[in-house]
N, C-alpha and C positions, 0 to 999 in steps of 0.2 A: 552328664556331669560337665560338660564344656571342655574347652581346650586347656592343655597345661601350659606351664611356663616353657617347657621344652618345645611343644607344638608351635607356640607363638614365635619362639626364637628361630626355629626352622623356617617358618613362613617369612619372617623378616630377612633371613639370610637368603632366601629365594628372591625376595623383592628387591634387595639393595642393588644388584647390578643392572636392573632393567633401566632402559634409557628414560622412561617416564617417572622413575622413582625420584623422591626428594633426597636431598642430601642428608636430611634428618627424617626419621619416621615418627609420624604422629600416632600414639596409642591413646586409646580412651577406654575406660572401664567404669561400669556402675556396680556398686555393691561389692560382691566377692571378685568380680572381674576388675573392679577398681583396685582391689588388693593384688590381684594378678599383675596388672600393668605397673603397679608401683614396685613389686619385686622384680618385674622384667627390666626395670630401670637400673638394677644392680649390675648384671653382667655386661650391659650394653651402654655405650656412651653416645649413641646416635638416636636416641628417642627423645621426643618431646611428649611428656606423659601428662595426661589429665585423668584424675581419679575423682569420682563422685562417691561419697559415703563408703569408702573403703573400710574394711575390717582390719585394723592394725595387728590383730591377733588371730586372723584366720577364718572368720566367719562365725555365725551364730553358735556353732557347736565346738568352735576352736580348731576345726579341721580345715584343711586347705592351706594355701600359701600365706605366710605370715609376714607382711612387710617389716615388722619390727625386727625380725631376724636377718634382715638384708640391708639395714640402713648403712652399714659400714662401707657397702660397695655401690650405693645408688649414685647415679649421675643425673644431673638437671639437664633441661629445665623440666621442673614438675610443678603442676597447678592442681590443687586438691579442694574439694568442697565438702562441708559437712553441715548438718543442722545441730543446733545446740540441744535439741530435744530428742536426739538419737541415742537413747539409753542402750540400745542394742550393741553398738560398736564400742561403747564405753568411752565417755569423754576423757577419763584418765588416760586411756590408751591412745586417743588421738593426740593428747598433749604430750605424751612420751614420744610418739612418732614425730610430731612437729619439733620437739626439743632436740631429738637426735639428728634430724635433717638440718636444722638451723646450726647446730654445732659443727656440722661438716662444711658449712659455708658454701653449699651448692646452691645453684639458682632454684629456689623453691619458694612458692607462693601458696598460701592457703587462706580459705575464708570459712569461718564458723558463723553461719547465719542464725540470727535469733529467731525463735519461736517457730521453727520447722523441724521436722524429724527425718528419719530415714526415708529415702525415696521421695524427697520433695519434688523432684522433676515430674514423676508420674502423678504425684498427689495433686499437683496443681490443675490436672486434667485440661490444661491450656485454656482455662476459664478465667477471664480477667477479674472476675468476682472472687475467686478463691484466694485465700490468705497466702498460699505459696507461689501464686502466679508471678508476682514481681521478683521473688527470689530466683525462681526458675528462669526467667527471662534474663536476669542479670548474670546468673552463672552461665547460661548458654552463650550469652553476648561475649563474655570474658573468655570462654573456651574458643570461640571463633577467632577472636582478637589474638589470643595466645597462639593459635596455629599460624595465623597470618604473619606473626612476627617471627616465628621459629622454623617454619617449613618453606623452603624454596626448591623448585625443581632444579636438578643439576644442570648447570649452564646458565643459570641466573634468571630464568622465567618461572612463572607460575602457571 
C-alpha cells in the first residue's frame, strides 16, 4: 500500500533537525504518490513539492489521498506535471486543482504536456526515438532545476 501522509510527515519530522538536512525538504511523487506529496504540502510549509501525474481525486478508484480536499492549506513551492492524454486522472480534475492552487496565490507551476498520457516518464523507456522521450527529459530537467532553486543545506552550502 505504501506510506501514508502521516508516515511521511513523521519521516520529515525526524529528518528536519539533522545537520545534513536542507532548510526545505524536497518531496517527489509519481501517480498516487504524487497525490500524496501534494497533500503533504498542506500541513507543512517547508516542502518543495514535485508531483508527476498526480490524481487530484485520489487514484483510479477514488480511494487514497485527495489533493483537491487539501488545497486550502497547501504551501508552495509546488511543481506538477501531467500529460493531456491522461484520461484516468481526469483533465477536469487537473484543471480544478490548478485553479484552486492559483486562486491561493502560492508558488505553483504546472505543465500539461501535449500528446502524452499517464506515466509518460516510464513510457519513454529512455529511448530517444520514443515520442515521450523529449517530454520526460524536459520534465526531469525542470525537476532538478526546481530543487536546485529551492533546496539549500542549512548553513548555506549544498
